[in-house]
C-alpha positions in Angstrom: 0.3 -92.1 147.9 -1.9 -89.1 148.9 -3.9 -89.2 152.0 -6.8 -87.8 149.9 -7.3 -90.2 147.0 -10.9 -89.1 146.5 -10.3 -85.4 146.9 -11.1 -82.8 144.3 -9.4 -79.4 143.7 -11.3 -76.9 141.6 -9.1 -74.6 139.6 -10.8 -71.3 138.7 -8.6 -69.1 136.5 -9.1 -67.5 133.1 -5.5 -68.3 132.1 -5.4 -71.8 130.5 -1.7 -72.0 131.0 -2.1 -71.4 134.7 -4.8 -74.1 135.0 -2.7 -76.6 133.1 0.4 -75.9 135.2 -1.6 -76.2 138.4 -3.2 -79.4 137.3 0.2 -80.9 136.5 1.5 -79.8 139.9 -1.3 -81.4 141.7 -1.0 -84.6 139.8 2.6 -84.9 141.1 1.0 -85.3 144.5 -1.7 -87.6 143.1 -4.4 -85.0 143.5 -7.3 -84.7 141.1 -8.4 -81.3 139.8 -11.1 -79.9 137.6 -10.5 -76.6 135.8 -12.9 -73.7 135.0 -12.0 -70.6 132.9 -14.4 -68.3 134.7 -16.4 -67.9 137.9 -19.6 -68.3 135.9 -18.4 -71.6 134.5 -17.6 -72.8 138.0 -21.1 -71.9 139.3 -22.7 -73.6 136.3 -20.5 -76.7 136.2 -19.1 -77.5 139.7 -21.4 -79.7 141.8 -20.2 -78.1 145.0 -21.7 -74.8 143.9 -25.1 -76.5 144.1 -24.8 -79.1 146.9 -22.6 -80.2 149.7 -19.4 -82.0 148.5 -19.2 -85.7 149.0 -15.4 -85.8 149.2 -12.8 -83.4 150.6 -12.3 -80.5 148.2 -10.9 -77.0 147.9 -11.0 -74.1 145.4 -8.0 -72.4 143.9 -9.4 -69.1 142.8 -7.8 -66.3 140.8 -8.6 -62.8 142.1 -8.9 -61.1 138.8 -11.0 -62.6 135.9 -13.1 -61.2 133.1 -16.8 -61.1 134.0 -17.4 -62.1 137.6 -14.2 -61.6 139.7 -12.8 -64.2 142.0 -13.8 -61.9 144.9 -17.4 -61.8 143.8 -17.4 -65.6 143.4 -16.0 -65.9 146.9 -18.8 -63.8 148.3 -21.3 -66.2 146.6 -19.6 -69.2 148.0 -19.0 -68.2 151.6 -22.7 -67.9 152.3 -23.3 -71.5 151.3 -24.2 -73.8 154.3 -21.4 -76.1 153.4 -18.7 -73.4 152.7 -16.4 -74.6 155.5 -16.2 -78.0 153.7 -14.8 -76.3 150.5 -12.0 -73.9 151.6 -11.0 -71.2 149.1 -7.3 -70.4 148.4 -6.9 -67.2 146.4 -4.2 -66.9 143.7 -3.2 -63.3 143.6 -0.8 -61.0 141.7 1.2 -58.6 143.7 -1.3 -55.8 143.2 -4.1 -58.0 144.5 -2.5 -59.0 147.8 -4.4 -56.5 150.0 -7.7 -57.7 148.4 -6.7 -61.3 149.1 -5.7 -60.6 152.7 -9.1 -58.9 153.2 -10.8 -62.0 151.8 -8.9 -64.2 154.3 -10.2 -62.1 157.1 -13.7 -62.8 155.8 -13.2 -66.5 155.7 -11.0 -67.5 152.8 -8.5 -70.3 153.8 -5.4 -68.5 152.5 -3.9 -66.8 149.5 -0.8 -67.5 147.4 1.0 -64.7 145.6 2.0 -65.3 142.0 4.5 -66.6 141.2 4.0 -69.0 144.0 6.2 -71.7 145.4 5.0 -75.1 144.1 5.6 -77.0 147.3 4.2 -74.3 149.5 1.0 -74.1 147.4 0.4 -77.8 147.4 1.1 -78.0 151.1 -1.6 -75.4 151.7 -3.9 -77.3 149.4 -3.4 -80.5 151.5 -4.1 -78.5 154.7 -7.3 -77.1 153.2 -8.3 -80.7 152.3 -7.7 -81.7 155.9 -10.1 -79.0 157.0 -12.6 -80.0 154.4 -12.4 -83.7 155.4 -12.9 -82.7 159.1 -15.9 -80.6 158.3 -17.5 -83.3 156.2 -17.0 -85.8 158.9 -18.5 -83.4 161.5 -21.5 -82.7 159.2 -22.0 -86.5 158.8 -22.0 -86.9 162.6 -24.6 -84.2 162.9 -26.8 -85.7 160.2 -26.6 -89.1 162.0 -27.5 -87.5 165.3 -30.5 -85.7 163.7 -31.7 -88.9 162.2 -31.5 -90.6 165.5 -33.5 -87.8 167.2 -36.1 -88.0 164.4 -36.5 -91.7 165.1 -37.8 -91.0 168.7 -41.5 -90.9 169.4 -43.0 -87.9 171.1 -43.2 -89.8 174.4 -39.6 -90.9 174.1 -38.6 -87.3 173.6 -40.5 -86.3 176.7 -38.7 -88.9 178.7 -35.4 -88.1 177.2 -35.6 -84.4 178.0 -36.5 -85.1 181.7 -33.8 -87.8 182.0 -31.2 -85.4 180.5 -32.4 -82.7 183.0 -31.3 -85.1 185.8 -34.6 -86.3 187.0 -34.8 -89.9 188.4 -37.4 -92.3 186.9 -39.9 -91.7 189.8 -40.0 -87.9 189.1 -40.1 -88.5 185.4 -43.1 -90.8 185.9 -44.8 -88.2 188.2 -44.3 -85.3 185.7 -45.6 -87.4 182.7 -48.3 -89.1 184.7 -47.1 -92.6 183.7 -45.8 -95.6 185.6 -42.2 -96.0 186.6 -42.1 -99.2 184.5 -43.2 -97.3 181.4 -40.5 -94.7 182.0 -38.0 -97.5 182.2 -39.2 -98.9 178.9 -39.0 -95.5 177.2 -35.7 -94.7 178.7 -34.2 -98.0 177.5 -35.6 -97.4 174.0 -34.1 -93.8 173.9 -30.7 -95.1 174.9 -30.9 -97.8 172.2 -31.9 -95.4 169.5 -29.4 -92.8 170.5 -26.6 -95.3 170.9 -25.7 -94.4 174.5 -25.5 -96.3 177.7 -26.1 -93.6 180.3 -27.9 -90.3 180.9 -24.5 -88.5 181.1 -23.5 -89.9 177.8 -26.8 -88.9 176.3 -26.5 -85.4 177.7 -23.0 -85.0 176.2 -24.3 -86.2 172.9 -27.1 -83.8 172.8 -24.8 -80.8 173.6 -23.2 -81.4 170.2 -26.5 -81.4 168.4 
């Protein structure tokens, strides 16, 4: 049983035989794949090329292909806001190794030289999926935090900022020209909406925003 039952691996290679072999190899680890015979087909048909992935994923990408090269596709992908959630592993021939190494320096997850070791390749795929899963989880946390911040009223934000700055309720009240009791009410609502129990916990949460 794989630890990534919902994961998706995208195979982008113009060689149908390579795609079929990779798909079979991945199935032996119960990993689901989707094949594309060109970079253009991937951009047109893969959902992750248009929006953030919903499940862990990675891209196995051939360096040399007719039309748009694997390297050109990589340059398109690495500027996407969710790129870290869809790691790219290059599949390179011996002559392409320097190019693949350079791509790794610019953010590709790794490269595997053809002919590659089956176990080594799938191990790297699973490591890439772990990165993808971690990134997706972090992005979900950030979205949740932004939603909680958006739920605050303008006054609650004012109170929150001063509380996080370390001001006691009396000084918050003085700065905002409201009563201490009103500060206490807003402070309590801020803590409830943000899911925290103390000013220290709130400050730590906001640092990750």
